[in-house]
C-alpha angles and dihedrals in degrees: 000000000000090000091050091051089050092051093049092048093049091053094048093048093063107113093023097285112166114220126198117231113181109201110233095013095119098048097034091223112138094155111192095336114150103167126060112209121195115211138174109211140180110266093242088070096053093095091050094053091040093053108113090221091055090047090052094046091051091046092055087056091051102261139119111188120208104194129190120193127229138156109271093237092045091060090077089067097047126100101236097184108137094025124114098208147357118219112193124175100248145028099253098064089038091057091050091051092045091054093046094050096032093238114185117251141268098056116212113249105190098178146348143202131205123226114254137176120238114208139175114247094251094052092047092051092050091051090050093048089055098047096256097110144015119223135208115175108297098350139048148153128278110217100225099193091052092045092050090050089054091048092050089053092048088236116188130214089245089064092059118088114246095021091107089075091067118061093198093060101087137124129026118349111242146139114248109229138165127266106286092208093061106017130069096214093052091051093047089051089059090046092056095040094049090048091055093042090052092054096256099320122129114227111251105158145031088262090056091050090049092056095058099027097100092054094043088052091053091051091055107033094051087067097059112201112018131205120244094220135046088220091073096045092046093049090051091051094048090049090054096252131111132033121347090232118049130175112223140148118279087230090067092054094044092049091050091051091047089056089057090237119166110264098181108184097355119153120184114213118195111205106236085230112036141153127241123228100225106198100217128189117219105199114214095175137019090260090053092053092047091053092047091052091046091055088051099048111025110101094211094051091045089053090051090050089056089051087060090051100258124135111231114228118252102020125064090179093074093058093040093051095046095047098042092116090058100044090122088068103033130062090219097185095034088237112191094006119129120210115226116216112241119232121237118280091255094053093043091051090053091047091052092046092051092045091053090049 
């Protein structure tokens, strides 16, 4: 049921439609809830707030959450009067919202998820054979500098040794990502890629954006039409359709594995330089702040966040322990992975605009 809800929400979100999801509406169980909190959340958290176990856990703490989904970047254009909190998928839009609504710092960040690349076994082995990745069982590392060099040269699969064994590996080599102008994951992809392309410097000005703009444009335009949600691209990949290399959130992979779903020839590649999606609460009222802090500190809610694939802030042990059965797929401790700083919202918006042309 959670997967069905996620699919429906992803479809309705196309075009920026905001959809109301009242936690607990379907099962009618509000437990001992005494406070109703209105929230606008990133769509990737809809399944978490719609989970009956999450609804029950919140109710026992005195809360019913009525959540409406929106793209993280689209939240900046919403009128949030009457809401208790906004819950975008990363720090940049959260900071913009906090400034706009004068939210008190620090902002609660209950959990996060790094960007990863899901690949079919054949594609991952070809990348490894050509020095673009390193493999270990069902997971590995994508060498971002080498990949960006290949992208700059418009390299095709046919130019990579070993690709001729796989009929599906044809055309230009690229990572399928979401639209960076409307989607958090697409924007974070540009943040990480531009950081690597600039030699480890975070873009902070128009001049910085100018220097990497031609490459960022190549990364985006080679894809043609892009999805506005990672849900759609991940579903296509799992079903066997779409591109052989897809950029998604680690949380999506971890949640799939937790559901004991068949993963066939899945390989999870962690970019050696990636960006984290820091799910950040922007409190608009005292109740909103209290809920954000509860999500950050309550052991039961942190455990449920891990069930949905998220990494709770402040304790790697919770995620490591809960995902032990899937360590062949997940880099639990993010060993060897560098975190790219994310530009300000203004710079990232300009980078996305330039990349889209």
